[in-house]
VEXVOLO-836479 format. One line per 2 residues: number of its first residue (from 1); for each residue x, y, z of C-alpha. Coordinates in steps of 0.25 Angstrom, whole numbers, plus 2048, in hexadecimal, padded with zeros to 3 digits. Each point is the difference from the previous one (the first is absolute). Example, Ala and Ser with C-alpha at 12.3 -4.5 7.8 and 13.67 -1.06 7.14 Angstrom:
BEGIN
1) 831,7EE,81F; 806,80E,7FE
end
This chain:
BEGIN
1) EE2,4A0,AAD; 7F3,7FE,7FF
3) 7FB,809,80D; 808,80B,7F8
5) 7F6,7FC,7F1; 7F4,7FF,80A
7) 804,80E,805; 801,805,7F2
9) 7F5,7FD,7FA; 7F7,805,80D
11) 808,80E,7FB; 7FB,7FF,7F2
13) 7F4,7FE,803; 7FE,808,80B
15) 805,80C,7F6; 7F5,7FB,7F6
17) 7F5,802,80A; 805,80D,805
19) 801,806,7F1; 7F2,7F9,7FD
21) 7F9,807,80D; 806,80E,7FE
23) 7FB,800,7F1; 7F2,7FB,804
25) 7FE,80C,809; 808,809,7F5
27) 7F8,7F8,7F5; 7F8,80E,7FB
29) 80F,807,7FE; 806,7F4,7FA
31) 7F6,7FE,7F4; 801,80C,7FC
33) 811,7FD,7FF; 7FB,7F6,7FA
35) 7F8,804,7F6; 80D,809,7FA
37) 807,7F5,7FE; 7F5,7F8,7F6
39) 7FD,80B,7F9; 80F,802,7FD
41) 802,7F0,7FE; 7F4,7FE,7F8
43) 803,80B,7F7; 80F,7FC,7FC
45) 7FC,7F0,7FF; 7F3,804,7F8
47) 80B,807,7F5; 80B,7F6,802
49) 7F7,7F4,7FD; 7FB,806,7F4
51) 80E,804,7F9; 805,7F2,804
53) 7F3,7FA,7F9; 802,80A,7F3
55) 80E,7FC,7FE; 7FE,7F2,803
57) 7F4,801,7F6; 80B,806,7F5
59) 809,7F9,802; 7F7,7F2,7FE
61) 7FA,806,7F4; 80B,806,7F6
63) 7FE,7F9,7F6; 7F1,801,800
65) 800,810,801; 809,7FE,7F3
67) 7FB,7F6,7F9; 80B,7FD,7FB
69) 810,7FD,805; 804,80C,7F9
71) 7FC,80B,7F5; 807,80A,7F6
73) 7F7,80B,7FC; 802,80C,7F6
75) 7F9,80D,800; 801,7FF,7F0
77) 803,7F5,7F6; 80C,7FB,804
79) 80D,802,7F9; 807,7F8,7F6
81) 80A,7FB,80D; 7F7,7FF,80B
83) 7F7,7F8,7F6; 80B,7F6,800
85) 803,800,80E; 7F1,7FD,802
87) 800,7F5,7F6; 80A,7F8,805
89) 7FC,7FF,80D; 7F3,7F9,7F8
91) 7F4,808,807; 7F5,7F7,804
93) 7F5,80A,7FD; 7FF,80E,7FE
95) 7F6,80C,7FD; 7FF,80F,7FC
97) 7F6,80B,80A; 7FC,80A,7FE
99) 7F5,80C,804; 7F4,802,7F7
101) 7F1,802,800; 7F7,7F5,7FE
103) 7F1,800,7FC; 7F5,7F6,804
105) 7F9,800,7F3; 7F3,7FA,808
107) 7FC,80E,809; 80A,809,7F9
109) 809,802,80C; 80F,803,7FF
111) 80B,801,80B; 80E,800,800
113) 808,7F3,802; 80E,7F9,7FF
115) 800,7F6,7F6; 80B,7F5,800
117) 800,7F6,7F4; 805,7F4,805
119) 807,7F4,7F9; 806,7F3,808
121) 7FB,7FA,80C; 803,80B,80A
123) 7FD,7FF,80B; 80B,7F5,805
125) 7FC,802,80F; 7F2,803,806
127) 7F4,801,7F5; 7F9,808,7F8
129) 7F1,800,808; 7F4,801,7F8
131) 7F1,7FF,7FD; 7FC,7F6,7FB
133) 80E,7F8,806; 802,7FB,7F0
135) 802,80D,7FB; 80F,801,806
137) 804,7F7,7F6; 7F8,7FE,7F6
139) 801,810,7FC; 80B,7FF,7F7
141) 7FB,7F5,7F7; 7F3,805,801
143) 804,80F,7FC; 7F8,806,809
145) 804,80A,80C; 800,7FF,80E
147) 7FB,80E,808; 801,804,80C
149) 7F3,7FB,809; 7FE,80D,806
151) 800,808,7F4; 7F5,7F6,7FA
153) 7F7,801,80B; 801,810,7FF
155) 7FD,801,7F2; 7F5,7F5,800
157) 80A,7F6,7F8; 801,7F1,801
159) 809,7F2,7F7; 7F9,801,7F1
161) 7FE,80D,801; 80A,80A,7F6
163) 80B,809,803; 807,80B,7F7
165) 80E,804,801; 805,809,7F4
167) 7FB,7F9,7F5; 7FE,7F2,805
169) 7F3,7FA,807; 802,7F4,808
171) 7F7,7F6,807; 801,802,810
173) 804,7F2,803; 800,801,80E
175) 802,80A,80B; 80B,802,807
177) 804,800,80E; 80E,7FF,804
179) 80C,7FD,7FA; 80D,7FF,805
181) 809,80F,801; 7F4,808,7FF
183) 7FB,809,80C; 7F2,805,804
185) 806,80E,7FF; 804,7FE,7F1
187) 7F5,7F8,7FB; 7F7,80B,806
189) 807,80C,7FA; 7FF,7F9,7F3
191) 7FA,7F1,7FF; 807,7F5,7F9
193) 7FA,7FA,7F1; 809,7F4,7FD
195) 800,7FB,7F2; 808,7F8,7F7
197) 80D,807,7FB; 7FD,7FB,7F2
199) 7F4,80B,7FF; 809,80C,805
201) 802,805,7F1; 7F2,7FF,7FE
203) 800,80B,80B; 806,80B,7F7
205) 802,805,80D; 810,7FE,801
207) 801,80E,7FA; 80B,80A,801
209) 802,807,80F; 7F8,7F3,806
211) 804,7FD,80D; 804,7F0,7FF
213) 809,7F6,807; 803,7F3,7FB
215) 804,7F5,80A; 806,7F1,800
217) 7FE,7F8,809; 807,7F4,804
219) 7FF,7F3,807; 811,7FF,806
221) 803,7F0,802; 803,7FD,810
223) 810,802,7FB; 7FF,80E,7FB
225) 806,80A,80B; 7F8,80C,7FD
227) 80A,809,807; 80B,7FC,7F9
229) 7F6,802,7F3; 7FC,80E,805
231) 80F,804,801; 803,7FA,7F4
233) 7F7,806,7F6; 7F8,80B,808
235) 80A,80A,7FB; 7FF,7FB,7F4
237) 7F1,804,7FF; 801,80C,805
239) 80A,806,7F6; 7F5,7FB,7F7
241) 7F5,806,808; 7FA,7F4,804
243) 7FF,7FA,80F; 802,7F2,805
245) 7F6,7FD,80B; 803,7F4,80B
247) 7F5,7FB,808; 809,802,80C
249) 804,80D,7FD; 7F0,806,7FD
251) 7FF,7F9,80F; 80B,807,807
253) 7FA,80F,7F8; 7F3,7FB,805
255) 803,7FD,80F; 806,80E,7FE
257) 7F5,808,7FB; 7F8,7F9,80E
259) 80B,806,809; 7FD,80E,7FF
261) 7F2,7FC,805; 804,7F9,80B
263) 80A,80B,803; 7F6,807,806
265) 7F6,7F5,806; 80E,7FD,809
267) 801,80E,802; 7F3,800,807
269) 803,7F4,805; 80D,805,807
271) 7F7,80C,806; 7F5,7F9,804
273) 80A,7F7,808; 807,80B,805
275) 7F5,806,806; 7FF,7F4,808
277) 80C,800,805; 7FD,80F,805
279) 7F5,7FB,805; 808,7F5,807
281) 809,80A,807; 7F7,80A,805
283) 7F6,7F8,805; 80C,7F5,808
285) 806,80E,804; 7F4,804,808
287) 7FB,7F3,803; 80E,7FC,806
289) 7FF,80E,807; 7F3,7FD,808
291) 806,7F2,805; 80D,805,806
293) 7FB,801,80C; 7FC,7F1,800
295) 80C,7FB,7FC; 808,807,80B
297) 7F5,7F9,80A; 805,7F3,7F9
299) 80D,801,802; 7FF,805,80E
301) 7F7,7F2,801; 80D,7FA,7FC
303) 800,801,7F0; 80B,800,7F8
305) 803,80A,7F6; 801,7F5,7F5
307) 7F2,7FB,807; 7FA,80D,7FF
309) 804,803,7F1; 7FC,7F1,7FB
311) 7F2,803,804; 7FE,80C,7F8
313) 80A,7FB,7F4; 7F6,7F2,801
315) 7F4,80B,7FF; 805,807,7F4
317) 806,7F4,7F8; 7F3,7F8,802
319) 7F8,80B,7FB; 80A,803,7F4
321) 7FC,7F1,7FC; 7F3,7FE,803
323) 7FE,80F,7F7; 80B,7FB,7F5
325) 7F6,7F3,7FF; 7F4,808,7FE
327) 807,80A,7F6; 806,7F6,7FA
329) 7F1,7F7,7FC; 7F9,80F,7FE
331) 80B,803,7F5; 800,7F3,7F9
333) 7F1,804,800; 802,80C,7FB
335) 809,7FD,7F3; 7F5,7F8,7F9
337) 7FD,80F,7FC; 809,803,7FA
339) 7FF,7F7,7F3; 7F3,806,7FF
341) 803,80E,7FF; 80D,7FE,7F7
343) 7FA,7F6,7F7; 801,80B,7F4
345) 80C,800,801; 805,7F2,801
347) 800,7F7,7F2; 7FD,7F5,808
349) 7F7,7F9,80B; 809,802,80D
351) 7FD,7F2,80A; 801,804,80D
353) 807,7F7,80A; 803,803,810
355) 80E,7FF,801; 807,7FB,80D
357) 80B,80B,7FE; 7F9,80E,802
359) 7F8,7FB,80B; 80A,7FA,807
361) 807,80E,7FE; 7F3,806,805
363) 800,7F9,80D; 810,804,803
365) 7FE,80D,7FD; 7F3,802,809
367) 80B,7F9,80C; 80C,808,7FB
369) 7FA,80D,7FD; 7F8,7FF,80E
371) 80A,7FC,809; 80E,80B,7FA
373) 7F6,80A,800; 7FB,7FE,80D
375) 80E,7FE,805; 804,80D,804
377) 7F5,802,809; 800,7F2,805
379) 80F,802,804; 7FC,80A,80B
381) 7F8,7F3,807; 80F,7FC,802
383) 804,80D,807; 7F3,802,80A
385) 806,800,80E; 7F7,7FB,80C
387) 801,80F,804; 7F5,802,7F6
389) 7F6,7FD,808; 804,80C,80A
391) 807,809,7F5; 7F8,80C,7F8
393) 80A,802,7F3; 7FD,7FE,7F2
395) 810,7FF,7FD; 801,7F4,80C
397) 801,7F5,7F6; 807,807,7F3
399) 808,7F5,7F9; 810,802,7FE
401) 802,809,7F2; 807,7F6,7FA
403) 7F5,7F6,801; 7F7,809,7FA
405) 80B,802,7F2; 800,7F2,800
407) 7F2,7FD,7FE; 7FF,80D,7F7
409) 809,7FA,7F8; 7FA,7F1,7FE
411) 7F3,808,7FD; 804,807,7F6
413) 809,7F6,7FA; 7F3,7F8,800
415) 7F8,809,7FA; 80C,803,7F5
417) 801,7F2,7FC; 7EF,7FF,7FF
419) 800,80C,7F8; 80B,7F9,7F6
421) 7F8,7F3,7FF; 7F4,807,7FE
423) 805,80B,7F7; 80C,7F9,7FA
425) 808,80C,7FF; 809,805,80A
427) 800,80E,7FC; 7F1,802,801
429) 800,7F7,80E; 80B,808,806
431) 7F9,80E,7FC; 7F1,7FB,805
433) 807,7FB,80E; 808,80E,801
435) 7F5,807,7FD; 7F8,7F8,80C
437) 80B,803,809; 801,80C,7FC
439) 7F1,803,804; 800,7FA,80C
441) 80E,807,806; 7F7,80E,7F9
443) 7F3,7FC,808; 807,7FD,80E
445) 809,80E,7FE; 7F0,806,7FD
447) 7F9,7F7,80E; 80E,805,808
449) 801,80F,7FB; 7EF,800,802
451) 804,7FD,80E; 80C,809,802
453) 7F5,80C,7FA; 7F6,7FC,807
455) 808,801,80E; 806,80D,7FD
457) 7F3,807,7FC; 7F7,7FA,809
459) 7F4,809,7FE; 7FB,800,80F
461) 7F5,809,7FD; 7F7,7F5,7F7
463) 7F5,7F7,80A; 803,7F6,807
465) 7FC,7F5,7F7; 808,806,7F4
467) 80E,802,80B; 7FC,7F1,805
469) 802,7F9,7F1; 80A,808,7FD
471) 808,7FB,80D; 7FD,7F2,7FE
473) 808,802,7F2; 80D,802,808
475) 7FE,7FC,80F; 806,7EF,804
477) 7FA,7F7,7F6; 7FD,809,7F6
479) 7FC,7F9,7F2; 804,80A,7F9
481) 80B,7FA,7F9; 7FB,7F3,7FD
483) 7F2,805,7FA; 806,80B,7F8
485) 80A,7F8,7FA; 7F6,7F4,7FF
487) 7F4,80A,7FA; 80B,807,7F9
489) 806,7F4,7F8; 7F3,7F9,7FD
491) 7FD,80C,7F9; 80B,802,7F9
493) 800,7F4,7F9; 7F1,7FF,7FE
495) 801,80F,7F9; 80B,7FB,7F8
497) 7F8,7F6,7FA; 7F6,808,7FD
499) 807,80A,7F9; 809,7F4,7FA
501) 7F3,7FA,7FB; 7FB,80E,7FC
503) 80E,800,7F7; 7FF,7F2,7FB
505) 7F0,800,7FC; 802,80E,7F9
507) 808,7F9,7F6; 7F8,7F7,7FF
509) 7F4,80A,7FA; 7FE,802,7F1
511) 800,80F,800; 7F4,804,7F5
513) 807,80C,7FB; 7FD,7FA,7F1
515) 7F1,800,803; 7FC,808,7F4
517) 807,7F3,7F7; 7F8,7F5,803
519) 802,7F8,7F4; 80F,7FD,7F8
521) 801,7FA,7F1; 80D,7FB,7FD
523) 809,7FA,7F4; 7F8,80A,7F5
525) 808,7FF,7F6; 806,80C,7F7
527) 7F4,7FE,7F4; 7F6,7FC,80C
529) 803,810,807; 7F6,807,7F8
531) 7F6,7F5,7FD; 800,7FE,810
533) 7FE,80D,805; 7F5,803,7F6
535) 7FA,7F5,807; 801,805,80C
537) 7FA,80C,7FD; 7F5,7FC,7F9
539) 7FA,7F9,80F; 802,811,805
541) 80A,7FA,808; 80F,80A,7FF
543) 80F,7FC,7FD; 804,804,80C
545) 80E,7FB,7FB; 808,7F8,7F5
547) 80E,7FC,806; 809,7FC,7F6
549) 809,7F5,804; 80D,7FC,7FA
551) 807,7F3,803; 810,800,802
553) 80B,7F8,808; 80D,806,806
555) 80C,7FE,7F6; 80B,807,808
557) 802,808,80D; 80B,80A,802
559) 807,7FA,7F4; 7FF,7F2,806
561) 7F8,7F6,7F8; 7F6,7F8,805
563) 805,7F3,7FB; 80C,803,808
565) 7F8,805,80B; 7F9,7F2,802
567) 80D,7F9,802; 807,809,80A
569) 7FC,7FA,80E; 805,80D,806
571) 7F8,809,7F7; 7F9,80A,809
573) 7F1,7FF,7F5; 7F4,7F7,806
575) 800,7F6,7F5; 7F0,801,7FF
577) 806,80E,7F8; 809,7F9,7F7
579) 7F4,7F7,7FA; 7F3,807,803
581) 7F7,805,7F5; 7FD,810,801
583) 7F3,805,7FD; 804,80F,7FE
585) 7F7,80A,7FB; 802,80F,7FC
587) 7FA,80D,806; 803,80F,802
589) 7FA,801,810; 802,7F7,80D
591) 7F4,7FB,805; 7F9,800,80E
593) 807,7F5,804; 80C,803,7FC
595) 80B,80A,80A; 80C,805,7F8
597) 80D,7FD,80B; 80B,804,7F8
599) 804,806,7F2; 7F8,80A,7F7
601) 7F3,7F9,7FB; 801,802,7EF
603) 7F2,800,7F7; 804,801,7F5
605) 80D,7FF,7F6; 803,803,7F2
607) 804,7F7,7F6; 811,7FB,800
609) 802,807,80F; 804,7F7,80B
611) 7F4,7F6,805; 7FE,804,80D
613) 7F7,7F7,80A; 7FA,800,80D
615) 801,7F2,80A; 7F8,7FC,80C
617) 808,7FF,80D; 801,7F2,801
619) 805,7FD,7F2; 80C,80C,803
621) 804,7F5,80D; 7FE,7F4,7F9
623) 807,803,7F3; 80A,809,809
625) 7FF,80B,7F8; 7FC,810,803
627) 800,80D,7F9; 809,801,7F3
629) 801,7F2,7FF; 803,7FA,7F1
631) 7F5,7F4,7FD; 7FE,7F8,7F2
633) 7F4,7FA,7FF; 7FA,7F7,7F4
635) 7F6,804,7F9; 7F9,7F5,7F8
637) 80E,7FD,7FB; 804,810,7FE
639) 80A,804,80B; 7FD,80E,807
641) 809,807,808; 7FB,80A,80B
643) 803,807,80E; 7F9,7FF,80D
645) 7FC,80E,801; 7F6,7FF,80E
647) 7FD,7F5,809; 7F2,7FF,805
649) 7F9,7FA,80B; 7F3,7F8,7FB
651) 7F5,7FC,80B; 7FE,7F2,7FA
653) 7F5,7FD,80A; 7F5,806,7F7
655) 7F8,7F8,7F5; 805,806,7F5
657) 80A,803,7F4; 80D,802,806
659) 80D,800,7F8; 80F,7FD,805
661) 806,807,7F5; 7F9,80C,7F8
663) 807,808,7F4; 7FB,80E,7FB
665) 7F8,802,7F4; 807,801,7F2
667) 807,7F3,801; 7F9,7F2,800
669) 7F3,805,7F8; 806,7F8,7F3
671) 803,7F4,808; 7F9,7F2,800
673) 7F4,803,80C; 7F3,7FD,805
675) 7F7,807,809; 7F8,801,80B
677) 7F3,807,802; 7F9,803,80D
679) 7F1,805,801; 7F5,800,80A
681) 7F4,7FA,800; 7F3,805,80A
683) 7FB,7F0,803; 802,7F3,7FF
685) 7F7,7FC,7F5; 804,80B,7F7
687) 80F,7FA,803; 7FA,7F2,7FC
689) 7FB,805,7F5; 80A,808,7FB
691) 80B,7F5,802; 7F6,7F5,7F8
693) 801,80A,7F5; 810,806,800
695) 803,7F1,801; 7F8,7FB,7F5
697) 808,80A,7F6; 80D,800,806
699) 803,7F2,806; 80D,801,802
701) 7FD,80A,80B; 801,7FE,80D
703) 7F8,80A,80B; 800,802,80E
705) 7F5,803,807; 806,80A,80D
707) 7F3,7FB,808; 802,7F4,801
709) 810,800,802; 7FC,80A,80D
711) 7F5,7F7,804; 809,7F2,800
713) 80E,808,806; 7F6,805,80A
715) 7FB,7F4,804; 80E,7F9,802
717) 807,80B,809; 7F4,802,809
719) 804,7F2,803; 80E,804,801
721) 7FC,80B,809; 7F7,7F7,807
723) 80A,7F8,804; 809,80D,806
725) 7F4,805,807; 7FD,7F1,805
727) 80F,800,806; 801,80D,805
729) 7F5,7FF,809; 804,7F3,804
731) 80B,807,806; 7F8,80B,802
733) 7F8,7F7,809; 80C,7FA,806
735) 807,80E,804; 7F0,805,807
737) 7FF,7F1,809; 80F,804,804
739) 7FB,80D,804; 7F5,7FB,808
741) 809,7F5,806; 80A,80B,805
743) 7F5,809,806; 7F7,7F6,804
745) 80C,7F9,808; 805,80E,805
747) 7F1,801,809; 809,7FA,80B
749) 807,80B,804; 7F9,809,802
751) 7F5,7F9,809; 805,804,80C
753) 802,80C,7FE; 7F1,801,7FC
755) 7FC,7F9,80C; 80A,809,80A
757) 7F9,80D,7F9; 7F1,7F9,803
759) 805,7FC,80E; 806,810,801
761) 7F0,804,7FC; 801,801,7F1
763) 7F4,801,7F8; 7FF,7F6,7F5
765) 7FF,80B,7F7; 80D,805,804
767) 807,7F3,7FD; 7F9,7FE,7F4
769) 805,80D,7FA; 80F,7FF,806
771) 801,7F1,7F8; 7FA,807,7F4
773) 809,80A,800; 80C,7F9,801
775) 7FC,7F5,7F6; 7FA,80C,7F6
777) 80F,805,802; 806,7F2,7FE
779) 7F7,7FD,7F5; 803,80E,7F7
781) 80F,802,801; 804,7F0,7FE
783) 7F6,801,7F5; 805,80E,7FA
785) 80D,7FF,800; 7FE,7F0,7F9
787) 7F9,805,7F5; 80B,80C,7FE
789) 80B,7F8,800; 7F8,7F6,7F7
791) 800,80C,7F6; 80F,802,7FE
793) 803,7F0,7FF; 7F4,7FF,7F6
795) 807,80B,7F9; 80B,7FA,801
797) 7FB,7F4,7FB; 7FA,806,7F2
799) 80C,808,7FC; 80A,7F5,802
801) 7F9,7F1,7FE; 7F5,803,7F7
803) 805,80D,7FA; 7F2,807,7FF
805) 7FA,80D,804; 7F9,7FF,80E
807) 7F3,808,803; 7FD,7FB,80E
809) 7F4,7FB,805; 7F6,808,80A
811) 7FA,7F3,805; 80B,7FF,80C
813) 7FE,80E,805; 7F0,7FE,7FF
815) 800,7F1,804; 80D,7FC,808
817) 800,80C,808; 7F4,802,806
819) 7FC,7F1,7FE; 80D,7FC,809
821) 7FE,80B,809; 7F2,7FB,802
823) 804,7F1,801; 80B,803,80B
825) 7F5,809,808; 7F5,7F5,7FF
827) 809,7F6,803; 806,808,80E
829) 7F3,805,804; 7FB,7F0,800
831) 80C,7FC,808; 7FB,808,80E
833) 7F2,7FC,7FE; 802,7F7,80A
835) 805,80A,80B; 7F3,808,7FB
837) 7F6,7F4,804; 808,7FB,80B
839) 803,804,80F; 80F,803,801
841) 801,7F5,80A; 7F9,7F7,7F6
843) 809,804,7F4; 80E,7FD,808
845) 7FA,7F2,805; 7FE,7FD,7F0
847) 80B,806,7FB; 809,7F9,808
end
């Protein structure tokens, strides 16, 4: 028994020694093979670690994000029934907030801000951070204001100075740094100013049409079940145009919001990993093909099938294990970048921790994918005959067809399960794997068709070097199919990612089609319209638009009362439509951001005629209405019957005034309304002077400087684009490493042919030309087919997934096509440098 155990240990030791010795002899090829694994694993691990940290932080800080256990909010003064529910729960704090202009008397500066009038001890979790620290707890008693710290820096103000809010002037108690529930984006658009609730009436800013929100904050007892509370009174509050938000439901929404960012990152990581898998399969295929004669020699010397198979399996598994570990460590370092890039999207600071799970998954993936994708070429070692030493037949060691089908099935199952784990969508995963499989099949078909076409239409009159390079594409031991598939599939994935990146980046671009408008003036009351218009003209500025706004709610849809629809769980109308207060307008023409989809546009109607309205396509979908359907609106207590006359497509991406519902002229002129003016100022100095004067005369109006909004939004979207570009570049880099590995490994197939040509008298220049033409054909064919297939797949993604128009970039044709072709050519030429620099005998000795 001891002798048997000793023999087994010796056999295992011998297998590891043989694997190590052979790996040392082929270290350059195996290092490139490992690089494919490292890059793919690092992409997956970095994104998985960041996603894990993000979810953990959201869960851990759920109450701090809101500052309370639950909140009830209403866009207007709560109804009597809603107020009864609010009071019965005994709120611990409440506020009213609205957007308004404020002024700094010290220097005359004005700014659009969000004013929060607070009463009570909010926040109950987390804290208000101010400078000085005591201001957070003392502003209520002292009757001062907490003003956004960045805003104070911009206007050279400090605690002790004063701020004017409407008709009210208050001392600045402190600089506000953070408060639970606010984000960098919201505070950048409208910085926060917090004042005691008792001073709100004195500002005289809450007038008709003012956009305001009432919030009631609650700190729940440990015994209160928030989910049960939400189920019990949530529907009642919806019925009264109020909402209940718990910290748990808010956390779920927040998590879903960041899932969209994660999905693209996961897609990019999956592509990087898939490129690594392609590198593994192509590199090992060529590598093992070169080792078949050595394996045959081993078998002639008495090695068994299992032993020869295990030697190379140990090699590949070891490389996968080491590559997975290195990739995991690199991924752990890369994930530290994401919190910095995404900080403007996050309402809290992420505490980064390196958990063991993604690291272990990375190491396991490195081992598993290297073995799985190398399994098919590895199995050829099992079927090598000792006669392979004498036989020259590329088909002599083919494994049985059922073995290949079994391995292919395992690979497809792995790809589907892994993509489903990353994308969390079975349909998208199936589509992606199917597209990859189809691309693989098409590339294989193109390569085989190319070989047959060359055989059939061989150009016998071409020069010797051209004919020889074409012969290399279909003679025994050719690498046409392997390299065309590797190059084409790599180019396909890289180009698809690039085209997709363009679609996503285009969605983040801010189209400044309203470049003539850079100032929007909101909340102009009817009695102020003429005076505001005169004020604008007195500064030699144009009144570009004077848009009336009328607020209303839906009373009934297609004869069904909204109040009953709210209680109907089987309704086909989205709940936001039933609760929303619509700001509508009336005009006689479409705007450049609108396109008529259905029905007929009605510019104006006569008194007594049926009222025909135009709705946006999202309202038509969410309210389940179409042309000809009846909708009754409640316009400030007056019911108005209307019929849908047309449906419009609205480009909401444009930063301008767009409307879901538009009435014709002749209907709403006498309804309670307020106006919005737009104008254009030539420079920042004129804009500041104009805003100061307008706010001094009309303190209730709000002014939006679109140039500041464009700057802010573009800065944020630049960071989104940077992340998208970074992940695209990361995957493209993986693809390039894969191509280098695949083509570099193929050099060992051409060395003997090149040596033979030199022995027969071929010159170095001829050998160089033969190799150059062969790799040029392979690089051009593979990259061209890959880009064309990527073009088709990206069109499908744009139409069916992103639902955006697809304008293909010319970059892949101008950069990828020549770049990858030249890269393949350069690597191919570098492959034969040893042949050109040394004697044939020396090369053969070295390569053996």
